[in-house]
C-alpha positions as CSV (number, residue, x, y, z in Angstrom):
1,M,0.2,24.1,28.4
2,P,-1.5,23.5,31.7
3,G,-5.2,22.7,31.5
4,V,-5.1,21.9,27.8
5,T,-6.1,18.4,26.8
6,P,-3.8,16.5,24.5
7,R,-6.5,16.3,21.8
8,L,-6.6,20.1,21.5
9,T,-2.8,20.3,21.1
10,E,-2.7,17.8,18.2
11,R,-1.8,19.3,14.9
12,L,-4.7,19.4,12.4
13,A,-2.6,19.1,9.3
14,Y,0.9,17.9,8.2
15,S,3.1,18.2,5.2
16,V,3.9,15.1,3.1
17,D,7.4,15.0,4.6
18,E,6.0,15.1,8.1
19,V,3.5,12.3,7.4
20,A,6.4,10.2,5.9
21,Q,8.4,10.8,9.1
22,I,5.5,10.1,11.4
23,T,4.2,7.0,9.7
24,G,7.4,5.5,8.3
25,L,5.9,5.4,4.8
26,S,7.9,6.8,1.9
27,R,7.2,10.1,0.2
28,D,6.8,8.3,-3.1
29,L,4.2,6.0,-1.6
30,L,2.3,8.9,-0.1
31,Y,2.3,10.8,-3.4
32,D,1.2,7.7,-5.2
33,Q,-1.7,7.2,-2.8
34,M,-2.7,10.9,-3.2
35,R,-2.5,10.6,-7.0
36,T,-4.8,7.6,-7.0
37,G,-7.3,9.1,-4.6
38,R,-6.6,6.7,-1.7
39,L,-5.1,9.4,0.5
40,G,-7.0,12.6,0.7
41,Y,-5.3,16.0,0.9
42,I,-5.9,19.7,0.4
43,K,-3.9,22.2,-1.6
44,V,-2.8,25.3,0.0
45,G,-1.1,27.3,-2.6
46,R,1.4,24.9,-4.2
47,R,1.6,22.7,-1.1
48,R,-0.3,19.5,-0.4
49,V,-1.4,19.3,3.1
50,I,-2.7,16.1,4.7
51,T,-5.2,16.6,7.6
52,R,-5.6,14.4,10.6
53,R,-9.0,13.4,9.2
54,H,-7.4,12.3,5.9
55,L,-4.9,10.2,7.8
56,D,-7.5,8.6,9.9
57,A,-9.6,7.7,6.9
58,F,-6.6,6.4,5.0
59,F,-5.6,4.0,7.8
60,A,-9.2,2.9,8.4
61,R,-9.5,1.9,4.8
62,A,-6.1,0.2,4.8
63,A,-7.1,-1.9,7.9
64,S,-10.3,-3.2,6.5
């Protein structure tokens, strides 16, 4: 879209499958990290949705 900054067009949330594809991490690892509380998520109905903020926090903790 002309005139729209890239930050505004980023998605705010992703499915577990999308996060696995984007990061290269396995679904099993992501579910394990969510189960242990290391990776935050929100539930929308029966789905688990991982927000951009959850991903940023997860990788910030992993890097330290």
